TORNU-946078 format. One record per atom (N, C-alpha, C): residue in three letters; y, x, z. Coordinates in steps of 0.2 Angstrom, whole numbers, plus 5000, padded with zeros to 4 digits. Layout:
ALAYXZ/...
***
This chain:
UNK470647564695/UNK470847614689/UNK470547554683/UNK470947554678/UNK470747514673/UNK470147534670/UNK469647484667/UNK469047514665/UNK469147534657/UNK469747544655/UNK469847544648/UNK469947624647/UNK469847664653/UNK469547734652/UNK468847744651/UNK468647794647/UNK467947794647/UNK467747844653/UNK467047854652/UNK466747884659/UNK466947954661/UNK466847974667/UNK467048044669/UNK466548064674/UNK466248124672/UNK465748154677/UNK465948164683/UNK465548164689/UNK465748174696/UNK466048234697/UNK465748294693/UNK465948354695/UNK466748374692/UNK467048334687/UNK467648344685/UNK468148314690/UNK467948294695/UNK468348254701/UNK468848314705/UNK468548374704/UNK468948424708/UNK469348454702/UNK469348434697/UNK469848464692/UNK470648434692/UNK471048464691/UNK471748434689/UNK471948424682/UNK472248394680/UNK472648394674/UNK473348424674/UNK473448464670/UNK474148484670/UNK474648434666/UNK475148414670/UNK475648374667/UNK476248404663/UNK476248364658/UNK476948404653/UNK477448344652/UNK478148374650/UNK478548324648/UNK478348274643/UNK478548204645/UNK478348164639/UNK478848154635/UNK478848184628/UNK479348204623/UNK479648144622/UNK479448094621/UNK479748024619/UNK480147984624/UNK480148004630/UNK480747974634/UNK481347984633/UNK481747924631/UNK482447934628/UNK482947914634/UNK482647874640/UNK483247864644/UNK482947864651/UNK483247834655/UNK483047824664/UNK483147894667/UNK483147894674/UNK483247954677/UNK482547974681/UNK482047924680/UNK481347954685/UNK480947984679/UNK480748054680/UNK480348084677/UNK479748054674/UNK479648054667/UNK479048024665/UNK478548094662/UNK477948094663/UNK477548144661/UNK476848124657/UNK476748164652/UNK476048154648/UNK475548164653/UNK475048124654/UNK474348134656/UNK473848154651/UNK473848104647/UNK473348134641/UNK473748094634/UNK473348094628/UNK473648064622/UNK473947984624/UNK473447954627/UNK473647884629/UNK474047854635/UNK473947904638/UNK474147884645/UNK474847934648/UNK475247914652/UNK475847934654/UNK475847924661/UNK476247964666/UNK476247944673/UNK476947964676/UNK477147934680/UNK477847934685/UNK477747924692/UNK478247964695/UNK478347934701/UNK478147874704/UNK477747854710/UNK477647794711/UNK478147764716/UNK478447714714/UNK479047674717/UNK478547614720/UNK478547604728/UNK478147544729/UNK478147474726/UNK478847464725/UNK479047394721/UNK478747394715/UNK478847454711/UNK478547454705/UNK477847444705/UNK477647474709/UNK476747484709/UNK476647404710/UNK476947374716/UNK476747304716/UNK476947254711/UNK477347264707/UNK477447234701/UNK476947234697/UNK476647284696/UNK476247304690/UNK475547264692/UNK475447274700/UNK474847234701/UNK474747174702/UNK475347144702/UNK475347054704/UNK475747034698/UNK475947064691/UNK476347024688/UNK475946964683/UNK476246924681/UNK476046864679/UNK475746884672/UNK475046844672/UNK474746854665/UNK475146854659/UNK475446804659/UNK475946804652/UNK476346844649/UNK476546894656/UNK476946954653/UNK476547024652/UNK475947014653/UNK475647084651/UNK475747104646/UNK475647064641/UNK475847074632/UNK476547114632/UNK476947114637/UNK477647134637/UNK477847194641/UNK477247214644/UNK477347274648/UNK476847334647/UNK476847394650/UNK476347434648/UNK475847434652/UNK475147444649/UNK474547424655/UNK474647484659/UNK474447434665/UNK474347494672/UNK473747514671/UNK473647584673/UNK472947624674/UNK472847644680/UNK473147644685/UNK472947654692/UNK473547714695/UNK473247744701/UNK473647804702/UNK473347864704/UNK473647914704/UNK473447984705/UNK473848024710/UNK473448084713/UNK473948124717/UNK474248174713/UNK474848204713/UNK475248244709/UNK475348314714/UNK475348364713/UNK475448434718/UNK475948464713/UNK476448504717/UNK476848554713/UNK476648624715/UNK476448654710/UNK476248734711/UNK476648774708/UNK476748834709/UNK477048894706/UNK476548964705/UNK476548984699/UNK476149044698/UNK476349104701/UNK475949164699/UNK476249224701/UNK476949244698/UNK476949214691/UNK477549244688/UNK478149194689/UNK478049154694/UNK478549104695/UNK478649034690/UNK478149014687/UNK478248974683/UNK477948904686/UNK478248854686/UNK478148804690/UNK477848744685/UNK477348704688/UNK476948664685/UNK476948594689/UNK476648544687/UNK476248484690/UNK475748474688/UNK475248464694/UNK474548454692/UNK474348374695/UNK473948354691/UNK473748274694/UNK472948284696/UNK472748244702/UNK472248244704/UNK472048184706/UNK471348164706/UNK471148094709/UNK471448084717/UNK471648034718/UNK471848024726/UNK471148034730/UNK471348064736/UNK470748084741/UNK470448004742/UNK469848044743/UNK469347964745/UNK469247914739/UNK469647924733/UNK469647874728/UNK469147884724/UNK468647924724/UNK468247924718/UNK467947874715/UNK467747824720/UNK467347774718/UNK467847724711/UNK468547744713/UNK468947684709/UNK469247734703/UNK468847794703/UNK469047834697/UNK468547854693/UNK467947824693/UNK467347834690/UNK467447824681/UNK467947784680/UNK468147774674/UNK468747804671/UNK468947864675/UNK469447914672/UNK469247964668/UNK469547964661/UNK469447994656/UNK469948044654/UNK469848114655/UNK470348154653/UNK470148204646/UNK469748174643/UNK469348204638/UNK469848224631/UNK470448204632/UNK470848204627/UNK471548264629/UNK471448284634/UNK471948324637/UNK471848394635/UNK472248404629/UNK472248464625/UNK472848524626/UNK472548584626/UNK471948614626/UNK471548604631/UNK470948624630/UNK470448604636/UNK470648664641/UNK470948714640/UNK471048764645/UNK471748734651/UNK471848674648/UNK472348644654/UNK472048604660/UNK471448604658/UNK470848574663/UNK470948624669/UNK471048614676/UNK471148664680/UNK470548674686/UNK470348704689/UNK469848704695/UNK470248754699/UNK470248714705/UNK470648754711/UNK470248784716/UNK470348844720/UNK469948874726/UNK470348844731/UNK470048844738/UNK470348834744/UNK471048864744/UNK471048924742/UNK471848954742/UNK472348934737/UNK472148884733/UNK472548854728/UNK472648904722/UNK472148954722/UNK472348994716/UNK472148974709/UNK472648964704/UNK472448934698/UNK471748994693/UNK471448954692/UNK470848984688/UNK470748944681/UNK470848984676/UNK470748934668/UNK470048924669/UNK469948854666/UNK469248834664/UNK468748874661/UNK469048904655/UNK468648944650/UNK468749014653/UNK468149044655/UNK468149104659/UNK468049154653/UNK467949144647/UNK467949204643/UNK468649214640/UNK469149174643/UNK469749204640/UNK469949264645/UNK470249314640/UNK470349384643/UNK471049374647/UNK471049434653/UNK471749434655/UNK472349444651/UNK472149484646/UNK472749504641/UNK472949444636/UNK472449384636/UNK472649344632/UNK473049294637/UNK472949294644/UNK473249244649/UNK473949284650/UNK474049354650/UNK474649384650/UNK475149364645/UNK474849364638/UNK475249344632/UNK475449264632/UNK475049244635/UNK475149154635/UNK475749154640/UNK475749184645/UNK476249164650/UNK476949204647/UNK476949254643/UNK477549274640/UNK477749224635/UNK477349194632/UNK477649144627/UNK477749084631/UNK477549064636/UNK477849014641/UNK478449024643/UNK478649074646/UNK479149104648/UNK479649094643/UNK479549114636/UNK480149114631/UNK480149034629/UNK479649004630/UNK479748924628/UNK480248894633/UNK480148904640/UNK480448894646/UNK481248904645/UNK481348954641/UNK482048994641/UNK482448954636/UNK481948944630/UNK482248894625/UNK482348824628/UNK482048794632/UNK482248734635/UNK482848724639/UNK482848794642/UNK483548784647/UNK484148784642/UNK484048824636/UNK484648834633/UNK484648754629/UNK484148714627/UNK484348654625/UNK484548604629/UNK484448614638/UNK484648564642/UNK485348594642/UNK485748644641/UNK486348654642/UNK486648624636/UNK486348634630/UNK486548594624/UNK486748514626/UNK486148494628/UNK486148424631/UNK486848394635/UNK486948444641/UNK487448424644/UNK488248424641/UNK488248454636/UNK488848454632/UNK488848394627/UNK488248374624/UNK488348324618/UNK487948264621/UNK488148214618/UNK487748144618/UNK487448104613/UNK487648134609/UNK487248124602/UNK487148194599/UNK486448204597/UNK486248254594/UNK485848244589/UNK485848284583/UNK485548284577/UNK484948354577/UNK484448354577/UNK484048414576/UNK483648404569/UNK483748464566/UNK483248464559/UNK482448494560/UNK482148444558/UNK481348464558/UNK481248514553/UNK481048574555/UNK480748624552/UNK480248594547/UNK480348644541/UNK479948624534/UNK479148634536/UNK479148684540/UNK478248684540/UNK477948644544/UNK477348614543/UNK477048564547/UNK477248504545/UNK476848444548/UNK477048384548/UNK477648354552/UNK477948304550/UNK478448274555/UNK478248264561/UNK477648244562/UNK477348224568/UNK477148294573/UNK477048354570/UNK476948404574/UNK477548424576/UNK478048424572/UNK478748454574/UNK478948414579/UNK478848344581/UNK479148304584/UNK479148324592/UNK478648374594/UNK478548394600/UNK479148434603/UNK479248444609/UNK479648484612/UNK480448474611/UNK480648434606/UNK481348424606/UNK481748384608/UNK481548314612/UNK481848274614/UNK482248304622/UNK482948324620/UNK483248334626/UNK483148304632/UNK483148244633/UNK483248204639/UNK482448204642/UNK482048204640/UNK481348214643/UNK481348284646/UNK481648344643/UNK481748404645/UNK482148404652/UNK482748354652/UNK483148354659/UNK482848324663/UNK482448264663/UNK481948234668/UNK481448274671/UNK481148314667/UNK480648374669/UNK480948424673/UNK481548444671/UNK481748504676/UNK482048474682/UNK482348414682/UNK482548394688/UNK482048374693/UNK481448344690/UNK480848334694/UNK480548394697/UNK480448444694/UNK480148504695/UNK480648524701/UNK481348534700/UNK481748564705/UNK481748514712/UNK481648454711/UNK481648414718/UNK481048434722/UNK480448434718/UNK479748454721/UNK479748524724/UNK480148564721/UNK480148634723/UNK480548634729/UNK480948604730/UNK481548604736/UNK481148574743/UNK480748524740/UNK480248484745/UNK479548514747/UNK479348564743/UNK478748604743/UNK478548614750/UNK478948654755/UNK478748664760/UNK478548604765/UNK478848554765/UNK478648504768/UNK478148444766/UNK478148454760/UNK477748394756/UNK477548424749/UNK476848424747/UNK476648434741/UNK476148394738/UNK476048334741/UNK475648274738/UNK476148214736/UNK476148214729/UNK476548144728/UNK476048094725/UNK476148024726/UNK475847964721/UNK476147964714/UNK475847964709/UNK476047934702/UNK475647884700/UNK476047834697/UNK475647794693/UNK475447804686/UNK474847784683/UNK474747804676/UNK474747734673/UNK475147744667/UNK475247684663/UNK475247714655/UNK475047654651/UNK474947664644/UNK475547694640/UNK475347744636/UNK475847764633/UNK476047734626/UNK476447694625/UNK476747644621/UNK476747674615/UNK476947754614/UNK477147784609/UNK476447804606/UNK475947814607/UNK475247844605/UNK475047824598/UNK475147764597/UNK474947734589/UNK475447754584/UNK475947784586/UNK476547784581/UNK476447874579/UNK476447884572/UNK476447954570/UNK477247994572/UNK477847954571/UNK478347974573/UNK478747934575/UNK478647914583/UNK478847864587/UNK479747864586/UNK480047794584/UNK480747794585/UNK480847734590/UNK481147744596/UNK481147724601/UNK481847714603/UNK482047644605/UNK482747624608/UNK482547584615/UNK482947624620/UNK482847604627/UNK483647564627/UNK483447494630/UNK484047444633/UNK484047424639/UNK484647444642/UNK484747424650/UNK484847354649/UNK484447314652/UNK484447234652/UNK484947204657/UNK485247154657/UNK485547114662/UNK486247124662/UNK486647084667/UNK487247084668/UNK487347114675/UNK486847124678/UNK486747164685/UNK486347214685/UNK486547274687/UNK485947324688/UNK485747344696/UNK486247324701/UNK486047344708/UNK485447304711/UNK484947334714/UNK484547284718/UNK484847254724/UNK484347214727/UNK484847184733/UNK484747224739/UNK484447274738/UNK484347324744/UNK484847384743/UNK485247374738/UNK485747434736/UNK486147444742/UNK486547504743/UNK487047514749/UNK487747494745/UNK488147474749/UNK488847464747/UNK488947514741/UNK488947574742/UNK489247624738/UNK488747614730/UNK488147604732/UNK487747604724/UNK487947534722/UNK488047484725/UNK488147424722/UNK488847434719/UNK489247454721/UNK490047474719/UNK490047504711/UNK489647574713/UNK489547604706/UNK489047574700/UNK488647534702/UNK488247504697/UNK488747444694/UNK489147404699/UNK489547354695/UNK489947374691/UNK490247444693/UNK490847474689/UNK490547504682/UNK489847524681/UNK489447534675/UNK489447474671/UNK489347424674/UNK489247364670/UNK489847344666/UNK490347334672/UNK490947314668/UNK491347354664/UNK491147424664/UNK491447464659/UNK491047484653/UNK490547444651/UNK490047454646/UNK489847384645/UNK489447384639/UNK489347304635/UNK488847264641/UNK488647294645/UNK488147254651/UNK488547194653/UNK489147194657/UNK489547134657/UNK489747074653/UNK489847104647/UNK489947054640/UNK489347024638/UNK488947054636/UNK488247034632/UNK487747044636/UNK487647074642/UNK486947094646/UNK486547134644/UNK486747184638/UNK486347224636/UNK486647304634/UNK486447354636/UNK486747414633/UNK486447464632/UNK486447524627/UNK485947564625/UNK486047614631/UNK485347634632/UNK485147684637/UNK484847744635/UNK484747734628/UNK484447794625/UNK484147774618/UNK484047834614/UNK483847814608/UNK483547884604/UNK483047884600/UNK482647924596/UNK482447904590/UNK482847924585/UNK482647904578/UNK482547964573/UNK482047954569/UNK482048004563/UNK482347974557/UNK482748024554/UNK483048004548/UNK482848044542/UNK482448014538/UNK482048034532/UNK482548064527/UNK483148024527/UNK483648054522/UNK483848114523/UNK483848154529/UNK484048214531/UNK483648254534/UNK483048234535/UNK482448274539/UNK482748274546/UNK483048244549/UNK483348264556/UNK483048204560/UNK483048234567/UNK482948184573/UNK483648164576/UNK483748104578/UNK484348094581/UNK484248064587/UNK484548094592/UNK484548074599/UNK485148044602/UNK485247994605/UNK485847964609/UNK485547954616/UNK486047974621/UNK485947974628/UNK486347904631/UNK486147904638/UNK486547834640/UNK487147844642/UNK487447914642/UNK488147924643/UNK488547904636/UNK488247904631/UNK488647874625/UNK488547814625/UNK487947784626/UNK487847704626/UNK488347674631/UNK488447704635/UNK488947664641/UNK489647664638/UNK489847704634/UNK490547704631/UNK490647654625/UNK490047624622/UNK490047584617/UNK490347524617/UNK490847494613/UNK491047424613/UNK490547384610/UNK490647314610/UNK490147264607/UNK490047294601/UNK490547304597/UNK490447334590/UNK490147394589/UNK490247434593/UNK489847494594/UNK489147494595/UNK489047444600/UNK488347424601/UNK487947404594/UNK488347364591/UNK487947344584/UNK487747384580/UNK488447444580/UNK488247494574/UNK487647524576/UNK487447544583/UNK487047584586/UNK486347554585/UNK486347484584/UNK485647454584/UNK485547474575/UNK486147454572/UNK486047464564/UNK485747534563/UNK485947584567/UNK485847644565/UNK485047654568/UNK484747624572/UNK484247624575/UNK483747604570/UNK483847564565/UNK483447534560/UNK483547564554/UNK483947604554/UNK484147634547/UNK483847714548/UNK483447734542/UNK483147794543/UNK483447844539/UNK484247834536/UNK484547894533/UNK484547874525/UNK484047844524/UNK483947824516/UNK484147754516/UNK483747704520/UNK483647624518/UNK483647604525/UNK483847544526/UNK483847504531/UNK483047474532/UNK482747474537/UNK482047454537/UNK482047384539/UNK482247354534/UNK482247274534/UNK481647244536/UNK481047274534/UNK480347234535/UNK480347224543/UNK480747254547/UNK480547264555/UNK480847204558/UNK481447174554/UNK481847134559/UNK481447074560/UNK481047044556/UNK480846964557/UNK480146984565/UNK479847034563/UNK479347044570/UNK479747054576/UNK480247104576/UNK480647114582/UNK481047054584/UNK481247014580/UNK481546944582/UNK481046894585/UNK480446894582/UNK479846844585/UNK479746874592/UNK479746944593/UNK479346964598/UNK479946954605/UNK480546964602/UNK481146954607/UNK481246884609/UNK481046844605/UNK481046764606/UNK480546744611/UNK480046764609/UNK479446754613/UNK479446774621/UNK479746834622/UNK479846864629/UNK480346824632/UNK480846804629/UNK481346764631/UNK481046694633/UNK480546664630/UNK480346594632/UNK479846614638/UNK479546674638/UNK479146684644/UNK479646704650/UNK480146734650/UNK480546754656/UNK480946684658/UNK481046644654/UNK481346574655/UNK480846534660/UNK480246554661/UNK479746514664/UNK479646554671/UNK479846614672/UNK479846654677/UNK480146634683/UNK479946594688/UNK480246564694/UNK480246624699/UNK480946644700/UNK481246684706/UNK481246764704/UNK480946784697/UNK480946844696/UNK481646884694/UNK481946934697/UNK482546974695/UNK482347044693/UNK482647064688/UNK482247124684/UNK482847164684/UNK483147184690/UNK483747224691/UNK483647294688/UNK484147314684/UNK484147394681/UNK483347404678/UNK483147354674/UNK482547354670/UNK482847374664/UNK482247394660/UNK482347424653/UNK481947394648/UNK482147384641/UNK481847354636/UNK481747414632/UNK481047424628/UNK480847464623/UNK480847434616/UNK481147454612/UNK480947444605/UNK480647494601/UNK480047494599/UNK479647554595/UNK479447534588/UNK479547584583/UNK479147574577/UNK479047644575/UNK478647654569/UNK478647714566/UNK479047734561/UNK479247794563/UNK479847814557/UNK479547864551/UNK478847854551/UNK478547884545/UNK478747854539/UNK478947894534/UNK479147864529/UNK478747824524/UNK478747754520/UNK478447724517/UNK478247774511/UNK477747744507/UNK477547764501/UNK477947754495/UNK478047814492/UNK478547774487/UNK478147744480/UNK478347704477/UNK478047674471/UNK478447684464/UNK478247704458/UNK478647724453/UNK478847644450/UNK479347644448/UNK479647584445/UNK479247554439/UNK478947594436/UNK478547574430/UNK477747564432/UNK477847564438/UNK476947554440/UNK476747474439/UNK476147464441/UNK475947394439/UNK476447344442/UNK476447284438/UNK476947234441/UNK476647214448/UNK476147204449/UNK475847184456/UNK475947234461/UNK476047294460/UNK476347334464/UNK477047324466/UNK477447304462/UNK478147294462/UNK478347234464/UNK477847204465/UNK478047124467/UNK478447104473/UNK478247154478/UNK478647144485/UNK479147184486/UNK479447224481/UNK479947274481/UNK480647244484/UNK480947274488/UNK481547244492/UNK482047244486/UNK482647204487/UNK483247214485/UNK483547284483/UNK483647314488/UNK483847374488/UNK483447424483/UNK482847424483/UNK482447474480/UNK482547464472/UNK482747404470/UNK482847374463/UNK483447404460/UNK483847434465/UNK484447454464/UNK484447504459/UNK484947524455/UNK485047584451/UNK484947654456/UNK485247644461/UNK485347704465/UNK484647724467/UNK484147684467/UNK483447704469/UNK483147754464/UNK483347764458/UNK483247824454/UNK482547794451/UNK482147854450/UNK481547844446/UNK480947814451/UNK481147804457/UNK480647774462/UNK480847724465/UNK480447674468/UNK480847624473/UNK480247614478/UNK480447594484/UNK480247594490/UNK479747514491/UNK479147504491/UNK478847444493/UNK478647444500/UNK478947384503/UNK478847394510/UNK478147374512/UNK477947424517/UNK477247424520/UNK477347374525/UNK476747354528/UNK476647324535/UNK476747364540/UNK477247354543/UNK477447384549/UNK477547354555/UNK477247384562/UNK477247374568/UNK477847374573/UNK478047334576/UNK478647344580/UNK478447314588/UNK478347354593/UNK478347354599/UNK478847334603/UNK478847294608/UNK479347264612/UNK479047274619/UNK479347314623/UNK479047304630/UNK479547314636/UNK479447284641/UNK479847294648/UNK479547344651/UNK480047394654/UNK479847444658/UNK480347444664/UNK480147504669/UNK480547514675/UNK480747454679/UNK480247444684/UNK480447394690/UNK480447414697/UNK480747464697/UNK480947494705/UNK481347444708/UNK481747404705/UNK482347354708/UNK482047284707/UNK481447274705/UNK481347204702/UNK481147164710/UNK481247104710/UNK481147064717/UNK480846994714/UNK480546964718/UNK480246904717/UNK480046864725/UNK480046804724/UNK479946774731/UNK479246774733/UNK478846794728/UNK478046814732/UNK477946874735/UNK478446924734/UNK478346984737/UNK478346974745/UNK478646914747/UNK478746904754/UNK479146944759/UNK479147014758/UNK479647044763/UNK480347054761/UNK480547024754/UNK481147034753/UNK481646984757/UNK482247024758/UNK482746974763/UNK483046934758/UNK483246934752/UNK483546884748/UNK483046854743/UNK482946804743/UNK482646754738/UNK482946724733/UNK482746734727/UNK483146694722/UNK482746644719/UNK483046584716/UNK482746544714/UNK482846534706/UNK482446514701/UNK482546494694/UNK482446574691/UNK482646574684/UNK482446624679/UNK483046674680/UNK482946744678/UNK483446794679/UNK483846774672/UNK484346744674/UNK484846734668/UNK485346774665/UNK485546824669/UNK485746894667/UNK485346924661/UNK484646934663/UNK484246964658/UNK484046914652/UNK484046854653/UNK483846814647/UNK484646814642/UNK485146814645/UNK485746814641/UNK485846874637/UNK485546934641/UNK485546994636/UNK485046984630/UNK484446964632/UNK483946944626/UNK484346904621/UNK484646854623/UNK484746804618/UNK485446844613/UNK485746874615/UNK486346914613/UNK486046974608/UNK485547004611/UNK485247054607/UNK484847024601/UNK484546954601/UNK484246924596/UNK484846904592/UNK485446884593/UNK485946864589/UNK486146924584/UNK486246984588/UNK486547034585/UNK486247074579/UNK485347074581/UNK484947094576/UNK484947054570/UNK484946984571/UNK485046924565/UNK485646934562/UNK486246954565/UNK486846964562/UNK486647024555/UNK486447084559/UNK486347134555/UNK485847124549/UNK485347084551/UNK484847074545/UNK485147024539/UNK485646974541/UNK486046934537/UNK486446974532/UNK486847014536/UNK487447054533/UNK487047104528/UNK486547124530/UNK486247184525/UNK485947144519/UNK485747094519/UNK485547044513/UNK486047014509/UNK486647024511/UNK487146994506/UNK487247024499/
***
C-alpha cells in the first residue's frame, strides 16, 4: 500500500467503506468506483495489476498512482438495496497501516459488520425513523438512476442542464449516465454470482479528477489494434471490425467517451463510445474541438500544455521495448470552471494578456483574461497490456508499440490544426 495515505488506527480495520459510482467515468466497460475523494477502485485484473506493480519509472507520471488492493463484498439490505463494501484484504493489515478513509463522507458510510453480516450504521445516535427516511430517499434516487439509464440506452450524446441552485461542482454529482450504466452492470454481475462468490479483489488508484472543480474528461481509445494476444477468434474478429469501422484503423485513435461543461448554456455534455465509433476523421476533429470549447470560447490556453505532454509521452513510449498497450485508453482532463471576467476598461496591466477573441466587439463590456490552466494526460486500462518481461506470455513483441505511437502523433497533429485554425 502506498505511503501516500495517512495513518489509520487498528480498530478501523474491521470497518468497510461503502463504494459509490465514480461520477466522472466517461468510457470503458469495467466499473470504476469512488473509494474516497482522492482514490478510486476497479476490479482487479491480474495483467493490469502486474503492469502497475512493474511499470517503468519514466511512465509513472503518465499513469494513475497505484495505491494497493482491497477486498470488495456485495451486500443487499432488508429493503433489497444493493451495495458494494470495500475491506482490507484478509491478513493484510500490516500492508494497510497507511490506509486513510478519513475523507469518506458522510461518516455514516463507514460500516461495522457483525458475524451475521448485519449492517449497522456507525453513528449509534441516528434514529430508526431517520434510517427509514434515508432508505426511502435512496430508493427514489435509484429509481431516478434507472430512468437515466434508460435514457442513456437511447442517446449517444446527452446535454444535461445544471440546476441554478448550488455551485456547478455540487451539481456535477450523479449525472454522468455512463458511470451509472457501469455501476448497475457491476452490481448485477455480482448479484448473479453472490451464491457462489462474494469476495472480489479491487485495485486502488489515484482519482485523477480530484484536483478539478468541474472536470472535463476525454477518453481516447489508442492504437490501431485493440485485441490482446489471448483473445478468442470471435473477440479478435469483433475488435478488428470495430477498428476498421472507426477512426482507429485510419489514425490510431478514437473517442471512447467525453464529459464537458459548457459555460455558455450551463449544460453538461456527455458523449459515449457508441457515438465515438461512428465518427469520421473530420468528425473526430470536430469532437476534439468541442472538448476544448466551453460554449462561449475555445480554451486556447490549454493547447500548448496538452501538446507538450502528448509529445513527451510519445517520446517515452518510443523507448519502451516490447510493450503493447492493446485496448488501453488515454485521458485528457482539465477544469471546466469558468475563468474570471475582467472589465475592458480595467488597468492596462490586467488586460496585457487578453486573447484575440476577448478583444473582439462580441465580447461586450467584459473580456476574458486567460488564467493559468492545468491539463492532465494519463494512460489507463491495462488489462490487455503485454511485455516480454512478464515471462508467461506466449507471444513476445519487439520494439515500440507503433500503433499507439501512430495514434499519439495523429492526435498531436489534429490538436495543432485546431490551434492554428482558431488563431487565424
